[in-house]
C-alpha positions in Angstrom: 3.1 -204.4 3.1 2.0 -202.2 1.6 3.3 -199.0 -0.7 2.8 -196.0 0.2 5.1 -194.2 -2.3 4.0 -193.0 -5.4 7.1 -194.0 -7.9 10.7 -194.7 -6.6 12.3 -192.8 -9.8 10.1 -190.2 -9.8 11.1 -189.7 -5.8 15.2 -190.4 -6.9 14.3 -187.6 -9.7 13.7 -184.9 -7.2 14.6 -184.7 -3.6 13.2 -183.2 -1.6 13.8 -181.8 2.0 13.2 -183.6 5.0 12.3 -181.6 8.1 11.6 -183.7 11.5 10.5 -181.7 14.6 11.1 -183.2 18.2 11.9 -182.6 21.7 15.0 -184.4 21.6 17.6 -186.1 19.3 20.3 -188.6 19.4 23.1 -189.3 16.8 24.9 -192.7 16.3 28.0 -191.5 13.6 28.6 -195.2 13.8 25.5 -196.6 12.4 24.3 -193.5 10.4 21.4 -193.1 12.4 19.1 -190.2 14.4 17.1 -190.8 17.3 13.9 -188.6 17.8 11.9 -188.2 20.8 9.0 -186.3 22.1 6.2 -184.9 19.8 8.0 -185.5 16.3 6.5 -184.7 13.8 7.8 -185.7 10.1 7.8 -183.2 7.2 8.8 -185.2 3.2 6.9 -183.9 0.8 4.2 -185.0 -0.3 3.5 -186.6 2.9 3.7 -185.9 6.9 4.0 -187.7 9.9 3.7 -187.7 14.0 4.3 -189.9 16.5 5.7 -190.6 19.2 9.6 -191.3 18.2 11.1 -192.0 14.9 14.9 -193.3 13.8 16.4 -191.9 10.9 18.5 -194.5 8.9 21.0 -192.6 6.0 23.3 -194.0 3.8 26.6 -194.0 4.3 27.6 -193.2 1.1 25.7 -189.9 0.8 22.6 -188.0 2.7 20.0 -190.1 1.7 17.5 -191.2 3.7 17.4 -195.8 3.3 14.9 -196.5 6.3 12.9 -194.8 8.7 10.8 -196.1 11.7 8.1 -194.8 13.2 6.7 -195.9 16.1 4.4 -195.2 18.9 0.3 -193.1 18.4 2.0 -192.8 14.3 -0.4 -191.0 11.8 1.1 -190.9 7.8 -0.9 -188.5 5.8 -0.6 -187.8 2.6 -3.6 -184.8 1.6 -7.2 -186.6 2.7 -5.8 -190.5 2.5 -4.5 -191.2 6.3 -2.4 -194.6 7.8 -1.7 -195.0 11.5 -0.4 -197.4 13.4 1.8 -198.4 16.9 4.9 -198.5 14.2 5.3 -197.5 10.9 8.6 -198.9 9.1 9.6 -197.8 6.1 12.3 -199.3 3.6 13.0 -196.7 1.4 15.5 -198.7 -0.9 12.7 -201.6 -1.4 9.5 -199.3 -1.9 8.0 -200.5 1.1 6.1 -200.0 4.4 5.3 -202.7 7.1 2.7 -201.2 9.6 1.6 -202.8 12.3 -0.4 -202.3 15.7 -4.4 -201.5 15.4 -4.0 -200.2 12.0 -5.9 -198.2 10.2 -6.6 -196.2 6.8 -8.5 -193.9 5.4 -7.4 -193.5 1.5 -8.9 -190.9 -1.5 -9.7 -193.2 -4.4 -9.6 -191.3 -7.7 -12.5 -193.3 -8.9 -15.3 -195.3 -6.8 -15.4 -198.4 -6.1 -16.6 -200.5 -8.0 -17.8 -204.0 -7.0 -19.2 -206.8 -9.4 -20.5 -209.4 -7.0 -22.1 -211.9 -8.9 
């Protein structure tokens, strides 16, 4: 598992809008979830994602995202850092990502990587 969010506490204090663009959406009021499909683009500062489908789960007590499941040639980007996979599941409450299927990552490091191979 990878942690992609900078700071859970920081996110809670500074809620940013979630914007989703897709060709189709199906909303399930019972499960408080929405399934977007077809050329999906998800924007949630400072991240952006592109995929074939996205399922968004909301907390039934409020309009907060508790989980996102992105599938089908997923690209998640923050600045010049990139994460690609067939499936990325983001659990907002635990601040964890599950990434599977042809995973590729490129991270922008703040300082050069230093190895001591002695």
